[in-house]
C-alpha positions in Angstrom: 50.0 112.0 -41.4 46.5 110.6 -40.8 43.7 111.9 -38.7 43.3 108.4 -37.3 45.8 107.1 -34.8 46.3 103.9 -32.8 49.0 103.1 -30.3 50.4 99.5 -30.6 52.5 97.5 -28.2 54.9 94.8 -29.2 53.4 91.4 -28.6 55.2 88.3 -27.2 52.1 86.2 -26.7 51.6 83.4 -29.3 49.4 80.4 -29.8 47.1 79.6 -26.9 48.4 82.7 -25.1 46.6 84.8 -27.6 43.2 83.4 -26.4 43.9 84.9 -23.0 44.7 88.3 -24.6 41.3 88.3 -26.3 39.5 87.4 -23.1 41.1 90.5 -21.6 39.9 92.6 -24.5 43.3 92.9 -26.1 43.4 92.6 -29.9 46.4 90.8 -31.4 47.8 92.3 -34.6 50.7 92.2 -37.0 52.5 95.0 -38.8 54.5 94.3 -42.0 55.8 96.1 -45.0 58.7 98.5 -45.6 62.2 97.3 -44.5 61.1 95.5 -41.4 60.1 91.9 -40.8 56.6 91.2 -39.7 56.1 92.5 -36.1 53.6 91.0 -33.7 51.6 93.7 -31.9 48.6 94.2 -29.7 46.2 97.0 -28.6 43.1 97.5 -26.5 39.8 96.3 -28.0 37.9 99.6 -27.7 40.5 101.8 -29.2 41.3 99.3 -31.9 37.7 98.7 -32.9 37.2 102.5 -33.2 40.3 102.9 -35.4 39.3 100.0 -37.6 35.7 101.3 -38.0 36.9 104.8 -38.8 39.6 103.7 -41.3 38.2 100.6 -42.9 40.5 99.2 -45.5 40.9 102.3 -47.6 41.9 105.2 -45.2 45.6 105.5 -44.0 46.1 105.3 -40.2 49.0 106.4 -38.0 50.2 103.5 -35.9 52.5 104.4 -33.0 55.0 101.8 -31.8 57.6 102.6 -29.1 56.8 106.3 -29.6 57.5 106.2 -33.4 54.7 107.0 -35.8 54.3 105.0 -39.0 51.7 105.4 -41.7 49.8 102.2 -42.5 46.6 100.8 -44.0 44.5 97.9 -42.8 45.0 95.0 -45.1 42.9 92.4 -43.2 40.6 92.1 -40.2 39.1 89.1 -38.5 35.8 89.2 -36.6 34.6 86.6 -34.1 31.5 85.1 -35.7 29.8 84.5 -32.3 30.4 87.7 -30.3 31.3 89.9 -33.3 34.3 91.3 -31.5 37.5 92.2 -33.4 40.0 89.4 -32.9 42.9 90.2 -35.3 44.2 93.0 -37.5 46.9 93.1 -40.1 48.5 96.5 -40.8 50.6 97.3 -43.9 53.2 100.1 -43.5 53.3 102.6 -46.3 54.9 105.9 -47.2 53.3 109.2 -48.3 54.7 108.8 -51.8 53.7 105.2 -52.2 50.9 104.4 -54.7 48.4 102.4 -52.7 46.0 99.9 -54.3 42.8 99.4 -52.2 39.1 99.1 -52.4 36.7 102.0 -51.6 33.0 101.9 -51.2 30.6 103.3 -53.9 27.9 105.4 -52.3 24.7 106.2 -54.2 23.4 109.7 -53.5 20.1 111.3 -54.2 18.0 108.3 -53.0 14.3 109.1 -53.1 14.8 112.0 -55.5 14.9 110.2 -58.9 12.0 110.2 -61.3 12.1 106.4 -61.3 11.5 106.2 -57.5 8.8 108.8 -57.7 6.7 106.5 -59.9 7.3 103.4 -57.8 10.3 101.8 -59.4 13.2 100.4 -57.3 16.9 101.1 -57.7 19.3 98.4 -56.6 23.0 98.7 -56.2 24.9 95.8 -57.9 28.5 96.8 -57.0 29.3 98.0 -53.5 33.0 98.8 -53.9 35.7 99.1 -56.5 39.5 98.9 -56.5 41.5 102.1 -57.1 45.1 103.2 -56.7 46.5 106.5 -55.5 49.0 108.1 -53.0 47.8 108.1 -49.4 46.9 111.8 -49.4 44.7 111.3 -52.5 42.8 108.2 -51.4 39.1 109.1 -51.1 36.9 107.7 -48.3 34.3 106.7 -50.9 33.2 107.4 -54.5 29.8 109.0 -54.8 27.4 108.4 -57.7 24.1 110.3 -58.1 21.0 108.4 -59.1 18.8 111.5 -59.5 18.7 111.2 -63.3 17.4 107.6 -63.4 13.9 107.5 -64.9 12.9 104.1 -66.4 13.8 100.4 -66.2 16.0 100.9 -69.2 18.3 103.3 -67.2 21.4 102.2 -65.4 24.6 103.5 -63.9 28.0 102.0 -64.8 31.6 102.3 -63.7 32.0 104.7 -66.6 29.7 107.1 -64.7 32.0 107.4 -61.8 34.1 110.5 -61.5 37.6 109.8 -60.0 39.2 112.6 -57.9 42.5 114.0 -59.1 45.4 111.6 -58.6 43.1 108.6 -58.4 43.0 105.8 -61.0 41.3 102.5 -61.4 43.6 99.7 -60.2 42.8 97.7 -63.3 44.1 99.4 -66.4 41.6 97.4 -68.4 38.7 98.2 -66.0 35.4 97.5 -67.7 33.6 100.8 -67.7 30.4 99.2 -68.8 30.2 97.2 -65.6 26.8 98.0 -64.0 26.7 99.6 -60.6 23.0 100.3 -60.3 19.8 99.1 -62.1 16.2 100.2 -62.1 13.5 97.5 -61.5 9.7 97.2 -61.4 8.7 96.0 -57.9 6.7 93.1 -59.4 9.5 91.8 -61.5 11.9 92.2 -58.6 9.7 90.2 -56.2 9.3 87.4 -58.8 13.0 87.2 -59.2 13.6 87.1 -55.4 11.0 84.4 -55.0 12.7 82.3 -57.7 16.0 82.8 -56.1 14.6 81.8 -52.7 13.4 78.5 -54.2 16.9 77.8 -55.5 18.4 78.6 -52.2 16.1 76.2 -50.4 17.0 73.4 -52.8 20.7 74.0 -52.2 20.6 74.7 -48.5 22.5 71.5 -47.5 25.3 72.2 -50.0 25.6 75.8 -48.7 25.9 74.6 -45.1 28.6 72.2 -46.0 30.5 74.9 -48.0 30.1 77.3 -45.0 31.7 74.8 -42.7 34.6 74.4 -45.1 35.1 78.2 -45.3 35.0 78.5 -41.5 37.6 75.8 -41.1 39.9 77.4 -43.6 39.5 80.8 -41.9 40.4 79.3 -38.6 43.6 77.7 -40.2 44.5 81.1 -41.7 44.0 82.9 -38.4 46.3 80.4 -36.7 49.0 81.1 -39.2 48.7 84.9 -38.8 49.1 84.9 -35.0 
């Protein structure tokens, strides 16, 4: 059982009819997994957005359909790039004893307290999340990593510095524990690197725009297939 719950209704609207649903602040969704075929569903925008924000893609959620409660995790969401409203959600049904593979955020704690920051150095996070596996009851909302011991530009934090809760493992059995999560930089060197990167971006601006257009077109095609 999850602390987050969302009531879903079965959906009959398809194709262009889904556009009307969204205009009426109804979010189309799909539920799959277990022994059932994919089920088209829908729910109010406000309630759905809150549930999605609370659960993210790593916290189990109770979905209620026809009065029956099922445990699920959110596998995919689609956000309108113009109005930033939620426009589609994919739920994956799970069981309490299933081992779930999902990504959780890595949260740096102790910001402003490290010796490095006190002498004017900058700490930047290189990896924002990591894939883990665990049963639903053991899935953490995030993995915390303290930066309070960082002192010089030679210091860093890696995946090996993460402490996994009981019942939680890295999804990749060959996970690289030397992968850097956070580095320490001198402000001057960091600014120079950013300026150099900015120059490269300006030179490739047209290529990036073309690639973005391709990605958006592909996303639209995938969305059409989902609904």
